[in-house]
N, C-alpha and C positions, 0 to 999 in steps of 0.2 A: 504494500500500500504506500503510495507516495505522500509527500508532505501536504500536498494540496487537498488530500482526502481525509485529513485528520478529523474534520468536523463530523464525519460519518460515524465515528465511534467515540463516545465520551465515557470517561470513567464515572460510574454511578456514585452519587452522593451517599456517604455513610448514613445509616439509619439506626434507630433504636435508642433506648434511654442512656446507654453508655457510649455509643459510638457516633450518634448523630450530632448535628449542629446545636449549639447551646441556644435555647430560647431564653428570654429574660427570667422566667421561672427556674429553668434548669441552671442558669448562670448563678442565681441566688443559692440554689442547692449546692452547686459546685463550690461556692464561697464558704459554705458551712463545712463541707468536706475538707476544704483547704485549711480552715481554722483547726479542725481536728488533727490534720496532718502536722500543722505547726506545733500543736500541743504535744504530740508524740515526739516531735523533734527535740523538745526540751528535756526529755527523759534520758538519763544516763544509759538505761538498758537499750533504748533505740539506737543511740550512737554506737554502742558495743556491737549490736546486731549488724549495723551498716558497715562497721570496720571488718567484721567477719566476711561480709559479702565481697568487699574490695580485695581481700586476700586471694580470692578466686578469679580476680580480674585477668582476662586473656587478651592477647594480641595475635589472633590466628593469622597465619600466612596463607593467603589465597591466591589463585591465579585465574586470570581471565584470558582465554584464547582469543587472539585477534584474528580478524578475517584476513585472507590472503592479500598481500600487497601493503600491509601495514607494519612491516618489520621494523621501521625506524622508531616505532613507539615501544619496541620490546624493552622491558626492564623498568618502565615507568611505574613508580610506587605511589599508591593512594591510601592514605589513612582516613577511615570513615568513622566519625564521632557522632553519635546520636543519643538522644534521650538522656542527657546529663541530669536534668531536673535539679539544677543547682539551687541551694537554699532549702532543699528537702533532705535532711540528714547528711548533707554534703556541703562542706565549707571550703574556704580558699586553700587550706593546706591539703585537703583531699584532692582538689583539682590540680594543684601543683604536682603532687605525686603521680597522678595519672598522665599529665601532660609531659612530665619528664620521661616517662616510659615511652610515650608516643614519639618524642623527639629522638630518643635513643634508637628507635626502629628506622630512622633516616628516611622518612617519606618525602617524595617530591612534591606532593600536594596533601593538604589537610582539608577535608571536607566535613562540614557540620550539617547534619541531617535533621535539625529541628529539635524542639523541646529542650533548648539549652537551659531555660528557667522553668520554674514550677508554677507559681501562682502570683508572683509580685514583680512588677516592672524592675524594681531596684535590685532584684537578684542578679541581673546581668552585670552589675558592678563587681560581682565576685570574680569575674573573668579577667580583670585588669592585669593582675600579676601573673596568673597562669598563661595567658596568651603570649607574654613576653618570653616564655620558655620555648615556644615553637618557632622554628626557622626553616620551613620547607622551601625548597629551591624555587618553586613556581607559585607559592602563595597559599592563602587560606580563603575558603569560600563557604557560604552558608545559605540555607533556606530556612524559613520559619516552620514551626510545628503548631499543633493546636494549643499547646500550653503557652507558647509565645504569644498567641492571640487570646490569652485568657480573658482579657477585658474588652475584646472587640477587635475591629480591623485596624485601629490605629496602633501600630507598633513602632512609632517614630523613635522612641528612646532606645529600644532594642536595636533597631537598624542603625541609628546614628552612632551608638556606642561601638558596635562591631566595626563599622567602616572607619571610625577614628582610631581603632586599634588593629588595623591591618587585615580585617576580614571583609572581603567583598560579598555583598548580599546579591544572590542571583534569584530574584523574585520575578519569574516569568521573563528571563533574559539569559543570554549566554555570553561566554568568554572563550577566546581561542588561546590554547596553550601550545606554544611552539616547542618541539622536542626532537632532537636528533635529525633535523632536516625535514620533519613531518609535523603534523598538527593534530590536536585533539579539540573537539568542540565540547566544552564543559558547560552545562546549562542546568537551570533549576526552575521549579515552579512553586507557587504559593501552596499553602496547606489545603488538602482536599476537603477537610471537614469545616474549618473556620475561615478559610481564605477563598480566593478566586484563582485557581490554577489555569494557566493558558499555555499549553504545550506548543501551539503554533507560533506564538510570540517568542517562546524560549528558543525555538529552532531558527529564528530569523538570523541570517548571516552565516549559517552553516554551509560549507562547501559540499558539492556533490561527492559522495563516497567517503566523506570525512568521518572518522571514528567519533562517536558521540557518547558521552556519559551524562546521565540525567540524575539530578538530585530531587527526590520527592519524599517528604516526610511520611506520607501514607503509602503503604505498599500497593493498595488497590488501584493506584494510578497506573500501575502496570497494565491494566486492562486497556488503557488508551495508548500507553507508550509502546506496547508490543505490536500495535497495529501499524507502526511506522518504523523506519530504518534507524532505530536507536540500539546501540550495542549493549549498554549496561544501564540499569536503573539501580540506584542505591537508596534504600529506605530503612526506616526504623519503626517507631510508633507502637509496635506490639510488645516490646520488651522480651520477645521470645516466649511470651506467655507469663513471664515473671514468676508465677507460682504454678508448677506443673505437678500433677499427681498421676503416677504411673504413665507418664508421657502425655497426659491430657491436661490442657489448660482450661480451667473453669471460665475464665474471662479471656476473650480474644477479640481483636478489633478488625479482622479482615473478613470480608464477605466471601472471598475466594480461597481461604485457607492459607494465605501467605503469612505464616507465623514466624518462621526463622529459616535462614539458610538460602540455598540456591533454588531458583525456578527458571524454566526455559520455555519460551513460546516464540514461534516465528523467528528463530535465530536471535532473539533478544533475550538477554539474561537479566534476572532480578536477584539481588542479594538483600535479604532482610536481616539487619543486624539486631542483636539482642539489646544493644544500648548499654549505657554505663550506670544510670541511676535507677531509682524506684519512685513509685507514687503511692500515696496513702500509707502503706505499711513498709517498714524497713526489712523486707523479706524478699529473697529470691530462692526458689526451689527448682532444681533441675534447669536453671536458666541463668548461668553465671554471666556477669557483665563482660562486655567485649568491645574492643576497637579493632575491627578487621583491617589488615593491611593487604590491599589488592594489588598484585603486580601484573601488568599487562605482558602477555607472552605471545610471541609469534610461533605457533605450532602448525606445521603444514597439515592440511587436511589429508585424510586417507591414511595417516599414520596412527598407530595405536595410541601415541601420546595425546592426540587431539581429543579422542573420546575420553581418555583417562583424566584430562584436564577438568572435565565436568562430571566426573564419576559420582560426585555427591549431589548433583543437581536433581531436582524433582522434575521429571519430564512431563508430568500431567499438565494439560493445557489450562486447567482452571478457568475455563470459559463460562460466561453466563450470558443470558439473553440481553440484548441491548436494552437499556432502561428507557 
């Protein structure tokens, strides 16, 4: 499907009491839950539980096989940071420890996939010192998540702070990364739940055949992205279930089952990260926090290595009727 036909397939808006857009009544209820969350944050036991979560923090090394002819991008390393929820059991020192480990992995790009904050605008100020620890060769980029939109569409403070501290916000727009004599079109969209994502606008300026990486906080936007020639979508939002019992997550936020890990459709790949932080409860069960490091690899098609590169991917199409 070509870029001009994007409008024929739109990602369905999330629905339900936990996943849908906040109405004024639901926003008031969310504020009560946030107050409960902040109350728990003051308890020493909660901080102890959260520190135990961070002991299991992972930086998995992943590989994305490039299409033929994109060998110049081979070796480009991307760190994907999502769902930090700073201010909820997570302070400046916690962030510094995490960001030091990310920098030690030597990524060329650091991408923030939304929900940097939890429920208060001023929580973004916690990132001032941690961001100084990151020095990726090609910069830092971000898109907003539903928690960044907690009080509505005006995220001016969030956006201004990030841009003043070296993080470019890709809200329905793209940016070209030049590497090894070739280029990568890096783009991002607004949050599917609380914002107004526009993939067509995000792809404006992309060259024909240029490798494209899309940032979208909500993984269900893959429904739309997989219909066009996008190579990789990076998403979070689900926390990998956060609390899983015998492999099953009581609460999940994907209509298509995009909870964690790799998914493939129409030669487009989606990786859903488990994220870094937590919401409501300082608990993670069978869903340890992670910042995946994705390395682009030129693997010739037809060789065993090409199939092995996505051996962990879920090949199910996860299609749904057009909304």
